[in-house]
C-alpha positions as CSV (number, residue, x, y, z in Angstrom):
1,X,8.1,4.8,-3.0
2,X,5.7,1.9,-2.4
3,X,3.3,0.3,-4.9
4,X,0.7,-2.2,-3.8
5,X,-1.4,-4.5,-5.9
6,X,-3.1,-3.5,-9.1
7,X,-4.5,-5.4,-12.0
8,X,-2.9,-7.6,-14.5
9,X,-4.8,-8.4,-17.7
10,X,-4.1,-12.1,-17.5
11,X,-4.1,-12.6,-13.7
12,X,-6.6,-10.1,-12.5
13,X,-6.1,-8.3,-9.2
14,X,-2.7,-8.7,-7.5
15,X,-1.6,-9.0,-3.9
16,X,2.0,-7.8,-3.7
17,X,4.0,-4.7,-2.8
18,X,7.1,-3.3,-4.4
19,X,9.5,-0.7,-3.0
20,X,11.8,1.7,-4.9
21,X,14.5,3.7,-3.1
22,X,14.1,7.2,-4.5
23,X,17.6,8.2,-3.3
24,X,19.0,5.6,-5.8
25,X,16.9,7.2,-8.6
26,X,18.4,10.6,-7.8
27,X,21.9,9.1,-7.7
28,X,21.3,7.4,-11.1
29,X,20.6,10.8,-12.6
30,X,24.2,11.8,-11.6
31,X,25.8,8.4,-12.4
32,X,24.4,6.6,-15.4
33,X,25.9,3.3,-14.2
34,X,24.3,3.4,-10.8
35,X,21.7,0.5,-10.5
36,X,18.1,1.3,-9.7
37,X,15.9,-1.7,-8.9
38,X,12.5,-2.4,-7.5
39,X,12.5,-4.7,-4.4
40,X,9.5,-6.9,-3.6
41,X,8.3,-6.4,0.0
42,X,7.7,-9.6,1.9
43,X,4.6,-9.6,4.1
44,X,4.7,-11.1,7.6
45,X,1.7,-12.4,9.5
46,X,-1.6,-13.9,8.6
47,X,-3.4,-10.7,7.4
48,X,-3.2,-8.8,4.1
49,X,-5.7,-6.9,1.9
50,X,-5.6,-9.8,-0.6
51,X,-6.0,-9.3,-4.3
52,X,-7.0,-5.7,-4.8
53,X,-7.1,-3.1,-7.5
54,X,-8.2,0.5,-8.1
55,X,-7.4,1.5,-4.5
56,X,-5.4,4.4,-3.0
57,X,-2.3,4.3,-0.8
58,X,-0.5,6.9,1.1
59,X,2.6,6.8,3.3
60,X,2.9,8.6,6.7
61,X,6.0,8.0,8.7
62,X,6.5,4.2,9.0
63,X,2.9,3.3,7.8
64,X,1.3,2.7,4.4
65,X,-2.5,3.4,4.4
66,X,-4.6,1.6,1.9
67,X,-8.2,2.6,1.2
68,X,-10.9,1.8,-1.3
69,X,-10.5,-0.3,-4.4
70,X,-12.0,-3.5,-5.7
71,X,-11.7,-7.1,-4.6
72,X,-12.8,-8.8,-7.8
73,X,-16.1,-7.0,-8.7
74,X,-16.8,-6.1,-5.1
75,X,-16.0,-2.7,-3.4
76,X,-13.3,-2.9,-0.7
77,X,-14.8,-1.2,2.4
78,X,-11.8,-2.0,4.6
79,X,-8.9,0.3,5.4
80,X,-5.6,-1.4,5.9
81,X,-2.4,-0.2,7.6
82,X,1.0,-1.7,6.7
83,X,3.7,-1.2,9.3
84,X,7.0,-0.7,7.4
85,X,9.0,-1.7,10.5
86,X,7.4,-5.1,11.0
87,X,6.1,-5.7,7.4
88,X,2.7,-6.6,8.8
89,X,-0.8,-5.6,7.6
90,X,-3.7,-4.8,10.0
91,X,-7.2,-3.6,9.5
92,X,-7.8,-0.1,10.8
93,X,-10.8,1.3,12.6
94,X,-11.6,4.6,11.0
95,X,-13.6,7.3,12.7
96,X,-14.6,9.1,9.5
97,X,-16.2,7.9,6.2
98,X,-13.4,6.5,4.0
99,X,-15.5,7.1,0.9
100,X,-15.4,10.9,1.4
101,X,-11.6,11.0,1.8
102,X,-8.5,10.6,-0.3
103,X,-5.6,8.6,1.0
104,X,-3.7,11.9,1.7
105,X,-6.6,13.2,3.8
106,X,-6.9,9.9,5.7
107,X,-3.3,9.9,6.9
108,X,-3.1,10.4,10.6
109,X,-6.9,9.8,11.1
110,X,-6.9,6.2,12.0
111,X,-6.4,3.9,14.9
112,X,-5.1,0.4,14.2
113,X,-6.7,-2.7,15.7
114,X,-8.9,-5.6,14.9
115,X,-12.6,-5.3,14.2
């Protein structure tokens, strides 16, 4: 499971991503001593969505797709793709209106590339 960004009452919007291995959660239900820990994902490359909150993410294969949300008080109109193999973000070119879709409906309907 991956969680990106959000909003902290003191800091405002956040630009980070965390990962939780769900297999370890299942194993912990069988063995109370088995450790379950969140791991912070380190981004590579110059691009990222930045500080963002109130957005939606979905995972498809080795990609995390981020749509919508707020950058401060401004709506985020970009769609971002995070490659889990390279740990790099890229802006996606979307052929359908992102505002009419949920993250689940958007999965598979993008092509990555720069604008």
